[in-house]
C-alpha positions in Angstrom: 0.4 -0.2 0.3 2.1 3.2 -1.2 1.5 6.4 0.8 2.1 9.9 -0.1 2.3 12.3 2.9 1.6 15.9 1.9 3.6 18.3 4.5 1.8 21.9 4.1 4.7 24.4 4.9 5.1 28.2 5.3 8.2 29.9 6.6 9.2 26.2 8.7 12.9 26.6 8.9 13.0 26.2 12.5 10.9 23.5 12.7 10.4 21.4 9.5 14.2 19.5 9.8 12.7 17.1 13.3 9.6 16.7 10.9 10.8 15.2 8.2 13.7 12.9 10.2 10.5 11.6 12.1 9.0 10.8 8.8 12.2 9.2 7.1 12.8 7.0 10.6 9.5 5.3 9.6 9.5 1.2 10.2 7.2 1.3 7.2 9.3 0.1 3.7 10.9 3.1 2.5 10.0 2.2 -1.0 6.3 2.4 0.0 6.2 6.1 1.0 6.4 9.6 -0.3 7.2 12.6 1.5 5.8 15.8 -0.2 6.3 19.2 1.1 4.4 22.1 -0.1 6.2 25.3 0.5 3.5 27.7 0.9 5.3 31.0 -0.3 8.2 30.5 2.6 10.7 33.5 2.2 13.0 31.5 4.8 15.0 27.9 4.2 12.2 26.0 4.2 12.4 24.6 0.6 16.3 24.1 1.2 16.1 22.5 4.2 13.3 20.1 3.4 15.5 19.2 -0.2 18.4 18.2 2.0 16.1 15.3 3.3 15.9 14.0 -0.5 12.0 14.6 -0.4 9.8 16.1 -3.2 9.3 19.8 -2.8 6.9 21.7 -4.7 5.6 25.7 -4.7 1.8 26.5 -4.0 2.3 30.3 -4.5 -0.9 31.6 -2.6 -0.9 31.2 0.4 -3.4 29.4 2.8 -3.2 26.2 4.8 -6.1 24.7 2.8 -4.6 25.9 -0.7 -0.7 23.8 0.6 -2.3 21.1 1.7 -4.8 20.3 -1.7 -1.7 20.9 -3.8 0.1 17.9 -1.8 -2.6 16.0 -2.8 -3.0 16.9 -6.1 1.1 15.7 -6.2 0.3 12.7 -4.3 1.1 9.1 -5.9 -0.3 6.8 -3.3 -3.7 5.2 -2.7 -3.6 6.6 0.3 -2.7 10.2 1.2 -1.2 10.9 4.5 -1.5 14.6 6.2 0.4 16.5 8.7 2.2 19.2 9.7 5.6 20.9 9.1 6.3 20.9 13.5 4.8 17.4 14.6 6.7 14.4 15.4 5.8 11.2 14.3 6.6 7.9 16.1 8.4 5.6 13.7 5.1 3.5 13.5 2.8 6.1 12.2 2.5 4.7 8.7 2.4 1.6 9.8 -1.0 2.0 12.0 -2.2 4.2 9.3 -1.5 1.0 7.0 -3.0 -1.6 9.2 -6.3 0.7 9.6 -7.0 0.4 5.6 -5.7 -2.7 5.3 -8.4 -3.6 7.4 -11.5 -1.9 6.3 -12.1 -2.0 2.3 -14.7 0.5 2.6 -12.5 3.2 5.1 -12.4 6.0 3.5 -10.1 8.5 6.5 -8.6 7.3 9.7 -7.3 10.4 12.4 -5.9 10.0 15.8 -5.1 11.4 18.9 -2.6 14.2 19.1 0.1 14.8 22.4 2.3 17.6 22.9 5.9 17.7 23.0 6.7 20.9 24.0 4.7 23.5 25.7 3.6 23.8 29.4 1.4 21.3 31.4 -1.7 23.5 30.1 -0.8 22.6 26.8 -0.4 18.9 27.1 -2.9 18.3 29.3 -5.8 20.9 26.8 -4.5 18.7 23.6 -4.9 14.9 25.4 -7.7 15.7 27.3 -9.8 18.0 25.7 -9.1 18.2 21.6 -8.9 14.9 21.5 -12.0 13.8 23.9 -13.9 16.5 21.2 -12.4 14.7 18.1 -14.0 11.3 19.6 -17.0 13.0 19.9 -17.8 13.6 16.4 -17.6 10.3 15.9 -20.1 9.1 17.9 -23.0 11.6 16.5 -21.4 10.3 13.2 -19.9 13.9 12.3 -16.5 11.9 12.3 -13.7 15.6 12.0 -10.2 14.8 10.9 -7.5 16.6 12.5 -5.0 18.2 10.3 -2.1 17.7 11.7 -2.5 14.3 12.2 -5.1 11.9 9.7 -5.2 9.5 6.4 -7.2 9.2 3.8 -7.9 7.1 0.5 -7.0 9.1 -2.4 -10.1 7.7 -4.4 -13.1 8.9 -1.2 -10.8 12.6 -1.0 -11.7 13.1 -4.5 -14.5 12.1 -4.7 -15.7 14.7 -2.1 -13.9 17.5 -3.7 -11.0 17.2 -1.1 -10.0 20.6 0.9 -12.3 23.6 0.7 -9.5 26.0 -0.6 -11.8 29.3 0.1 -11.2 28.1 3.7 -8.9 30.0 5.8 -8.9 28.0 8.5 -11.2 24.6 9.9 -10.5 22.5 6.4 -9.6 19.5 8.1 -13.2 19.6 10.3 -14.8 20.6 7.0 -13.3 17.7 5.1 -13.9 15.5 8.0 -17.6 16.2 8.1 -17.9 15.6 4.3 -15.8 12.1 4.2 -17.9 10.8 6.9 -21.2 11.4 4.8 -20.1 8.9 1.8 -17.6 6.7 3.4 -16.9 5.4 6.9 -14.0 7.4 9.0 -12.5 6.4 11.5 -11.0 8.0 15.1 -7.6 5.3 15.8 -6.6 5.7 19.4 -3.3 4.2 18.5 -2.3 6.6 15.4 -0.7 9.2 17.9 1.3 12.6 16.3 3.0 14.5 18.6 2.4 18.2 17.8 3.9 21.5 19.4 2.1 23.9 21.5 3.3 27.4 19.5 -0.2 27.9 18.2 -1.2 29.1 21.9 1.1 32.0 21.4 -2.1 33.6 20.1 -4.0 33.4 23.0 -5.8 30.4 24.4 -9.0 32.3 24.3 -8.5 33.0 21.0 -7.5 29.3 19.7 -10.2 27.8 21.7 -13.2 30.3 20.7 -12.5 29.9 16.7 -12.0 26.2 16.7 -15.2 25.5 19.0 -17.5 28.0 17.4 -16.2 26.0 13.8 -16.8 22.6 15.6 -20.1 23.4 16.6 -21.1 24.7 13.2 -19.5 21.7 11.2 -20.6 18.5 13.7 -23.9 19.8 15.4 -25.5 22.7 13.3 -23.9 20.8 9.9 -23.2 24.3 8.0 -19.6 25.1 6.8 -17.0 26.8 8.9 -16.3 30.0 9.8 -13.0 29.6 8.6 -11.4 32.7 10.3 -7.5 33.1 9.4 -5.2 32.0 12.2 -2.1 34.7 13.2 0.7 33.4 11.9 3.2 32.2 14.5 6.9 31.1 13.8 
């Protein structure tokens, strides 16, 4: 099962090396996956660092995480598209867990898993482990399963079946895609598909991040309407 990993990146020179090192160190056979870094108009050394890892680097000149994620999908050769962010650290068995999920269920359209914080403070780690992950699990209980943009995988045929990421959205593109996938295919939350993420986003302020995320979650999962898609403040 060939897997394409798409990593959107905007001025990620401080983080992308550790992300790509973790993706290069997967226990999954090297010949069965590719890594695509989508440089979203960076002005730093993101592309140069990525190329040093021998990965495919493509450029998306129009900024926006949804556009970058979608461009990665367009470039993907795999029957599975896996997605994460440039500031994450993947456990060595991440791809193995993804492949196991799709091999066990031909009807499975997408899978997501829990996130754990690899930096930040105690509150950051607690919030990710117990609040964010609990909310994701809840969405599957009500059959509106969302996916987490820094830890997901989707069967390529189902990605294109629903039209992929909505490139008009400035944020919450992952919540939106998960809800649309849940309407046409089986999606699941796999507790063993862990990804370690950065807490740097909380520098925007806990209240703002929580308000925006909660608003989009409620709109999509409970009200069945598109997310507001409010833009994120660039955090580097």
